[in-house]
C-alpha positions as CSV (number, residue, x, y, z in Angstrom):
1,M,27.4,-11.6,19.0
2,S,26.9,-15.3,19.6
3,H,23.3,-15.7,20.4
4,E,21.2,-17.8,23.0
5,W,18.7,-20.5,23.3
6,I,17.1,-18.3,25.6
7,G,18.9,-16.0,27.1
8,P,18.3,-12.8,29.7
9,D,17.1,-11.4,26.1
10,I,14.6,-13.5,25.0
11,R,13.8,-11.3,22.1
12,N,17.5,-12.0,20.0
13,S,17.5,-16.0,21.6
14,V,17.4,-19.1,18.5
15,L,14.2,-20.0,20.2
16,A,12.5,-16.2,19.6
17,H,13.7,-16.9,15.9
18,V,12.0,-20.4,15.2
19,V,9.2,-18.9,16.9
20,H,9.2,-16.1,14.3
21,V,10.1,-18.4,11.0
22,L,6.8,-20.6,12.5
23,L,4.9,-17.8,12.6
24,L,5.2,-15.9,9.5
25,G,5.4,-19.5,7.5
26,G,1.9,-20.6,8.8
27,A,0.5,-17.0,8.2
28,L,2.4,-18.0,4.2
29,V,0.6,-21.1,4.4
30,Y,-2.6,-20.4,5.3
31,A,-2.6,-17.0,3.0
32,W,-1.9,-19.2,-0.1
33,L,-4.4,-21.8,1.1
34,S,-7.0,-18.8,1.3
35,I,-6.2,-17.9,-2.3
36,S,-6.9,-21.3,-3.9
37,A,-10.3,-21.2,-2.4
38,F,-11.5,-18.4,-3.5
39,T,-9.8,-19.7,-7.1
40,R,-11.0,-22.4,-7.3
41,R,-14.0,-23.4,-9.2
42,P,-16.4,-23.6,-7.7
43,T,-15.6,-21.4,-5.2
44,R,-15.2,-21.9,-1.5
45,A,-15.7,-18.4,-0.5
46,F,-16.6,-19.4,3.5
47,E,-13.1,-21.6,3.2
48,G,-11.5,-18.9,1.9
49,V,-12.3,-16.2,4.5
50,R,-11.7,-18.5,7.1
51,K,-8.0,-19.1,6.0
52,A,-7.5,-15.6,5.7
53,V,-9.3,-14.8,9.5
54,Y,-5.7,-18.1,10.2
55,A,-3.1,-16.3,8.2
56,A,-3.9,-12.5,9.8
57,W,-4.0,-14.0,13.6
58,L,-0.6,-15.6,12.9
59,V,1.1,-12.9,11.7
60,L,-1.0,-10.3,15.1
61,L,0.5,-12.9,17.3
62,F,4.2,-11.7,15.3
63,L,3.5,-8.3,15.3
64,L,2.6,-8.2,19.5
65,L,5.7,-10.5,19.8
66,T,8.2,-8.8,18.2
67,K,7.0,-4.9,18.4
68,S,8.3,-3.0,21.4
69,N,4.8,-1.6,21.8
70,P,2.1,-3.8,20.3
71,V,-0.8,-2.0,22.0
72,P,-1.8,-0.8,18.5
73,Y,-2.6,-3.8,17.3
74,L,-4.6,-5.2,20.7
75,I,-7.5,-4.1,19.2
76,A,-7.0,-6.0,15.9
77,A,-6.2,-9.1,18.1
78,G,-8.9,-8.9,19.9
79,A,-11.3,-8.3,16.6
80,V,-9.6,-11.5,15.3
81,A,-9.8,-13.3,18.6
82,V,-14.1,-13.1,18.6
83,L,-14.2,-14.0,14.2
84,L,-12.5,-17.6,15.5
85,L,-14.8,-18.1,18.2
86,L,-17.7,-17.8,16.1
87,F,-16.1,-19.4,13.9
88,K,-15.6,-22.1,16.6
89,L,-19.5,-21.5,17.7
90,W,-20.7,-21.9,13.9
91,D,-19.1,-25.5,13.5
92,R,-20.5,-26.6,16.6
93,L,-24.1,-25.2,15.6
94,T,-23.6,-26.4,12.2
95,A,-22.7,-30.1,13.0
96,P,-24.1,-33.4,12.4
97,G,-26.1,-34.7,15.3
98,E,-25.2,-37.8,16.9
99,R,-27.1,-40.8,15.5
100,K,-28.6,-42.9,17.8
101,R,-27.1,-46.7,17.9
102,L,-29.3,-50.0,18.3
103,P,-27.5,-52.2,20.8
104,Q,-25.8,-54.8,19.1
105,R,-26.9,-58.4,19.7
């Protein structure tokens, strides 16, 4: 039972296990940040929802990579991807405008 770094069976390689650990670790961190945003005073609900969506995205990526039939998770992954795009659009629309600088003498 020797593990290869990258071999013919990529699902059992060391690289795959490292990617799995990173995805699950990132999901745990984002879940913790989400919980702390909801429990903080004053509550930061939008930030908590955003962090929860990031955690869901990492969990879905993990499921898409590890399951032998990832098709049931594609709809959820698409919905989370749309939410991430909406967050980016919201950030773009609510960003402060550029300040015009006066010419230096």
